[in-house]
BAPAVEX-761357 format. One line per field, with one value per atom (N, C-alpha, C): atom name; residue in three letters; x, y, z. Coordinates in steps of 0.001 Angstrom, whole numbers. Example, Ala and Ser with C-alpha at 12.3 -4.5 7.8 and 13.67 -1.06 7.14 Angstrom:
BEGIN
at c(N	CA	C	N	CA	C) .
aa c(ala	ala	ala	ser	ser	ser) .
X c(13190	12300	13200	12850	13670	12900) .
Y c(-5690	-4500	-3300	-2250	-1060	30) .
Z c(7800	7800	7800	7080	7140	7870) .
END
This chain:
BEGIN
at c(N	CA	C	N	CA	C	N	CA	C	N	CA	C	N	CA	C	N	CA	C	N	CA	C	N	CA	C	N	CA	C	N	CA	C	N	CA	C	N	CA	C	N	CA	C	N	CA	C	N	CA	C	N	CA	C	N	CA	C	N	CA	C	N	CA	C	N	CA	C	N	CA	C	N	CA	C	N	CA	C	N	CA	C	N	CA	C	N	CA	C	N	CA	C	N	CA	C	N	CA	C	N	CA	C	N	CA	C	N	CA	C	N	CA	C	N	CA	C	N	CA	C	N	CA	C	N	CA	C	N	CA	C	N	CA	C	N	CA	C	N	CA	C	N	CA	C	N	CA	C	N	CA	C	N	CA	C	N	CA	C	N	CA	C	N	CA	C	N	CA	C	N	CA	C	N	CA	C	N	CA	C	N	CA	C	N	CA	C	N	CA	C	N	CA	C	N	CA	C	N	CA	C	N	CA	C	N	CA	C	N	CA	C	N	CA	C	N	CA	C	N	CA	C	N	CA	C	N	CA	C	N	CA	C	N	CA	C	N	CA	C	N	CA	C	N	CA	C	N	CA	C	N	CA	C	N	CA	C	N	CA	C	N	CA	C	N	CA	C	N	CA	C	N	CA	C	N	CA	C	N	CA	C	N	CA	C	N	CA	C	N	CA	C	N	CA	C	N	CA	C	N	CA	C	N	CA	C	N	CA	C	N	CA	C	N	CA	C	N	CA	C	N	CA	C	N	CA	C	N	CA	C	N	CA	C	N	CA	C	N	CA	C	N	CA	C	N	CA	C	N	CA	C	N	CA	C	N	CA	C	N	CA	C	N	CA	C	N	CA	C	N	CA	C	N	CA	C	N	CA	C	N	CA	C	N	CA	C	N	CA	C	N	CA	C	N	CA	C	N	CA	C	N	CA	C	N	CA	C	N	CA	C	N	CA	C	N	CA	C	N	CA	C	N	CA	C	N	CA	C	N	CA	C	N	CA	C	N	CA	C	N	CA	C	N	CA	C	N	CA	C	N	CA	C	N	CA	C) .
aa c(met	met	met	thr	thr	thr	arg	arg	arg	pro	pro	pro	ala	ala	ala	pro	pro	pro	pro	pro	pro	ser	ser	ser	asp	asp	asp	gly	gly	gly	gly	gly	gly	ile	ile	ile	val	val	val	gly	gly	gly	asn	asn	asn	val	val	val	arg	arg	arg	ser	ser	ser	leu	leu	leu	ala	ala	ala	ala	ala	ala	asp	asp	asp	gly	gly	gly	val	val	val	arg	arg	arg	ala	ala	ala	val	val	val	arg	arg	arg	thr	thr	thr	arg	arg	arg	leu	leu	leu	glu	glu	glu	leu	leu	leu	phe	phe	phe	gly	gly	gly	ile	ile	ile	glu	glu	glu	ala	ala	ala	gln	gln	gln	glu	glu	glu	glu	glu	glu	lys	lys	lys	ala	ala	ala	arg	arg	arg	val	val	val	ile	ile	ile	arg	arg	arg	gln	gln	gln	ile	ile	ile	val	val	val	val	val	val	ala	ala	ala	ala	ala	ala	ala	ala	ala	ser	ser	ser	leu	leu	leu	tyr	tyr	tyr	val	val	val	met	met	met	ser	ser	ser	leu	leu	leu	gly	gly	gly	ile	ile	ile	leu	leu	leu	leu	leu	leu	ala	ala	ala	val	val	val	leu	leu	leu	trp	trp	trp	leu	leu	leu	val	val	val	met	met	met	met	met	met	ser	ser	ser	pro	pro	pro	ala	ala	ala	asp	asp	asp	gln	gln	gln	arg	arg	arg	ala	ala	ala	leu	leu	leu	val	val	val	leu	leu	leu	gly	gly	gly	leu	leu	leu	ile	ile	ile	ala	ala	ala	leu	leu	leu	val	val	val	phe	phe	phe	leu	leu	leu	leu	leu	leu	gly	gly	gly	gly	gly	gly	ala	ala	ala	gly	gly	gly	ala	ala	ala	leu	leu	leu	ala	ala	ala	trp	trp	trp	val	val	val	trp	trp	trp	val	val	val	glu	glu	glu	asn	asn	asn	ser	ser	ser	thr	thr	thr	arg	arg	arg	lys	lys	lys	ser	ser	ser	phe	phe	phe	phe	phe	phe	pro	pro	pro	ser	ser	ser	thr	thr	thr	val	val	val	ser	ser	ser	val	val	val	leu	leu	leu	lys	lys	lys	gly	gly	gly	asp	asp	asp	glu	glu	glu	glu	glu	glu	ala	ala	ala	leu	leu	leu	asn	asn	asn	gly	gly	gly	glu	glu	glu	pro	pro	pro	asp	asp	asp) .
X c(-20876	-19669	-19890	-19455	-19653	-18411	-18692	-17575	-17026	-15707	-15164	-15608	-15818	-16242	-15094	-15414	-14346	-13677	-12406	-11719	-12357	-12398	-12987	-12024	-12528	-11697	-10627	-10709	-9692	-8562	-7514	-6409	-5444	-4560	-3488	-4037	-4998	-5548	-6194	-6929	-7553	-6518	-5462	-4398	-3683	-3433	-2771	-3658	-4946	-5870	-5910	-5966	-6004	-4722	-3603	-2322	-2241	-2702	-2693	-3612	-4780	-5708	-5089	-4419	-3757	-2657	-1913	-855	-1407	-2495	-3119	-3652	-4276	-4771	-3621	-2510	-1366	-808	-689	-174	-1142	-2442	-3440	-3366	-3222	-3128	-1902	-790	439	309	-340	-538	-1478	-2507	-3402	-2642	-1794	-986	-54	566	1447	675	-536	-1344	-1715	-2071	-2420	-1210	-56	1145	1537	1345	1669	772	-512	-1424	-1047	-688	-288	984	1931	3197	2949	2088	1770	1104	143	-550	418	1339	2315	3232	3696	4605	3882	2674	1926	1659	1257	995	2264	3399	4647	5047	4836	5190	4320	3035	2128	2478	2690	3020	4378	5337	6667	6612	5866	5759	5096	4029	3340	4232	4918	5772	6964	7518	8625	8182	6998	6488	6313	5658	5384	6686	7560	8826	9722	9730	10580	10094	8797	8266	8619	8475	8826	10308	11145	12585	12963	12362	12644	12286	11137	10736	11645	12080	12980	14329	14843	16117	15971	14910	14680	14612	13927	13811	15177	15968	17288	18198	18177	19019	18567	17282	16778	17057	17102	17335	18826	19696	21131	21617	22706	23256	23695	23679	23964	25352	26345	27692	27874	26943	27046	26119	25392	24410	25055	26201	26880	27302	27810	28201	26991	25901	24677	24185	24164	23740	24660	25971	26925	26725	26506	26278	24973	23946	22668	22816	23534	23768	24524	25513	26274	25377	24510	23575	22673	22182	21326	22086	23305	24110	24393	24718	24963	23684	22583	21296	20928	21138	20863	21745	23031	23950	23546	23122	22657	21405	20493	19271	19593	20522	20924	21590	22413	23046	21992	20984	19915	19167	18838	18142	19001	20281	21197	21190	21289	21305	19959	18866	17538	17337	17771	17604	18515	19666	20581	20190	19419	19019	17578	16882	15473	15335	14302	14011	13541	13521	13091	11608	11203	9789	9021	7783	6869	7407	7727	8328	7413	6103	5189	5159	5116	5101	6388	7513	8787	8846	8354	8355	7497	6314	5430	6059	6649	7282	8484	9230	10334	9809	8697	8069	7604	7047	6626	7824	8911	10115	10644	10671	11140	10222	8904	7963	8123	8343	8534	9851	10835	12125	12147	11076	10973	11701	12009	12686	11654	11970	11020	10920	9787	9569	10492) .
Y c(-37143	-37487	-37326	-38270	-38212	-37653	-36970	-36418	-37498	-37434	-38391	-38016	-38990	-38767	-38144	-37240	-36669	-37765	-37599	-38633	-38848	-40072	-40390	-39971	-39979	-39571	-40602	-41746	-42759	-42616	-43316	-43330	-42182	-42028	-41040	-39611	-39341	-37982	-37596	-38510	-38231	-38015	-38802	-38640	-37297	-36902	-35629	-34478	-34577	-33520	-33444	-34577	-34615	-34035	-34399	-33881	-32370	-31892	-30456	-29712	-30281	-29646	-29580	-30666	-30656	-29598	-29471	-28470	-27063	-26829	-25496	-25185	-26175	-25975	-25660	-26375	-26139	-24736	-24322	-22977	-21925	-22140	-21189	-21066	-22191	-22173	-21395	-21603	-20905	-19410	-19053	-17629	-16971	-17708	-17173	-16956	-17910	-17771	-16572	-16426	-15288	-13972	-13927	-12714	-12367	-13376	-13139	-12609	-13234	-12768	-11364	-11051	-9711	-8668	-8977	-8046	-7865	-8970	-8876	-8058	-8272	-7524	-6038	-5722	-4323	-3651	-4336	-3769	-3567	-4515	-4397	-3195	-3019	-1910	-568	-468	789	1117	109	317	797	192	604	2015	2378	3731	4773	4507	5467	5622	4506	4574	5238	4914	5520	7025	7463	8897	9632	9066	9707	9755	8668	8654	9594	9673	10611	12056	12367	13731	14079	13214	13486	13504	12557	12496	13693	14122	15278	16534	16704	17857	17765	16580	16395	16613	16123	16306	17777	18450	19878	20659	20351	21042	20664	19417	19000	19690	19804	20497	21966	22578	23983	24144	23242	23299	23142	22148	21934	23145	23721	24890	26062	26257	27383	27188	25937	25669	25705	25603	25611	27049	27191	28542	29140	30425	31120	30784	30628	30344	28873	28017	26583	26155	27056	26701	26127	26643	26114	24664	24345	22977	22049	22506	21696	21399	22409	22198	21221	21335	20426	18986	18776	17414	16826	17648	17171	16809	17612	17306	15992	15759	14510	13314	13445	12357	12054	13098	12886	12224	12656	12054	10583	10253	8849	8013	8588	7877	7637	8631	8463	7421	7407	6401	5003	4897	3602	3121	4043	3676	3215	3907	3489	2114	1856	544	-537	-247	-1225	-1535	-493	-694	-1543	-1267	-2023	-3509	-3799	-5192	-5867	-5170	-5749	-6107	-5247	-5513	-6624	-6785	-7832	-9198	-9261	-10551	-10915	-10105	-10359	-11532	-12329	-13449	-12919	-13789	-13392	-13023	-12330	-12025	-13307	-13343	-14432	-15797	-15974	-17226	-18435	-18273	-19407	-19885	-18955	-19333	-20051	-19537	-20169	-21567	-21707	-23014	-24021	-23609	-24512	-24892	-23930	-24231	-25163	-25011	-25937	-27341	-27436	-28746	-29364	-28540	-29035	-29553	-28799	-29203	-30532	-30676	-31925	-33086	-32833	-33891	-34303	-33352	-33665	-34390	-34118	-34784	-36139	-36446	-37727	-37759	-36584	-36511	-36584	-37228	-37290	-35940	-35692	-34419	-34244) .
Z c(-44319	-43641	-42141	-41399	-39950	-39269	-38233	-37445	-36523	-36303	-35347	-33938	-33151	-31769	-30988	-30069	-29247	-28433	-28166	-27426	-26069	-25666	-24366	-23264	-22050	-20930	-20612	-21188	-20943	-21934	-21724	-22658	-22442	-23403	-23300	-23305	-24166	-24247	-22920	-22334	-21039	-19955	-19990	-18992	-19153	-20399	-20653	-20186	-20490	-20041	-18520	-17885	-16427	-15840	-16423	-15970	-16178	-17333	-17613	-16640	-16359	-15417	-14022	-13607	-12303	-12258	-13352	-13417	-13338	-14059	-14037	-12639	-11995	-10634	-9676	-9823	-8943	-9152	-10401	-10691	-10161	-10355	-9855	-8337	-7656	-6201	-5752	-6436	-6073	-6332	-7421	-7717	-6705	-6273	-5250	-3944	-3566	-2364	-2488	-3643	-3893	-3758	-4314	-4231	-2800	-2012	-611	144	-72	619	172	-1096	-1585	-912	-761	-90	1376	2051	3451	3603	2709	2766	2516	1567	1266	2462	3079	4242	5399	5601	6680	6457	5235	4929	5091	4600	4717	6182	6962	8388	9095	8795	9430	9033	7796	7351	8058	8161	8812	10288	10974	12399	12604	11764	11890	11658	10657	10377	11542	12069	13192	14427	14713	15902	15742	14549	14336	14526	14058	14210	15684	16422	17834	18641	18374	19115	18807	17559	17228	17933	18037	18756	20239	20826	22232	22488	21593	21758	21618	20674	20505	21771	22342	23572	24743	24813	25890	25778	24568	24366	24756	24335	24687	26193	26871	28324	28987	28518	29110	28926	27744	27485	28347	28470	29271	30769	31220	32639	33001	32030	32322	32520	33277	33465	32124	32012	30751	30213	31081	30603	30202	30512	30186	29029	28490	27455	26201	25798	24616	24844	26045	26370	26378	26947	26993	25575	24722	23334	22607	22823	22196	22645	23941	24458	23915	23856	23318	21842	21096	19680	19534	20389	20349	20634	21606	21922	20724	20081	18909	17764	17525	16456	16735	17968	18323	18211	18640	18519	17068	16215	14786	14147	14523	13990	14457	15703	16213	15488	15202	14476	13059	12396	11052	11078	12089	12216	12420	13230	13457	12163	11390	10114	9181	9146	8290	8674	9966	10432	10162	10412	10176	8707	7817	6388	5908	6513	6064	6601	7694	8263	7953	7202	6897	5955	6202	5316	3968	2997	1665	1672	624	464	175	572	271	701	1979	2426	2260	2424	2261	821	-116	-1529	-1899	-1450	-1750	-1142	79	743	-12	-446	-1186	-2524	-3198	-4486	-4318	-3243	-2982	-2737	-2002	-1788	-3094	-3976	-5293	-6077	-6028	-6758	-6230	-4901	-4318	-4688	-4677	-5040	-6503	-7373	-8776	-9027	-8204	-8338	-7635	-6927	-6235	-4917	-4361	-3071	-1960	-856	261	946	1618	2311	3432) .
END
C-alpha cells in the first residue's frame, strides 16, 4: 500500500499553513515586544526606587541637622515656636508631595504603550480600516 503524498505548498492547505505561520510570527513578534517593554519598565522602576531611597536617606539626615541648627541658633524662649513652624513646613511639604504623586499616577499612560499601539494597528488592519 502506498502512502499518500503530503499536500503540496499550493492550494488551500498551503494557504492555511502560510496564514498560520504568519499569525504565529505576528504573535511571536508582539510577545517579544511585550517582553522588551516589560524589562525596560522593570529596570526603570528599580532604578527609581534605588535613587529615591538614597536621596531620602541623605535628605533626611541633612534636614535633621538643619532643624537642629535652627533650633540651637534661636533664642531659648523662641525655640518652641521655631520647632512648630518647622513642623508645619514639613507637613505642608509632605502633603504637596503626596498630591504630586496622586496627580502623576492619575495622568500616567498605560503600561506597554508600544505593544498596545502595535496591537491597535493590527486590529485596524484586520478590520480593513486605513492607518
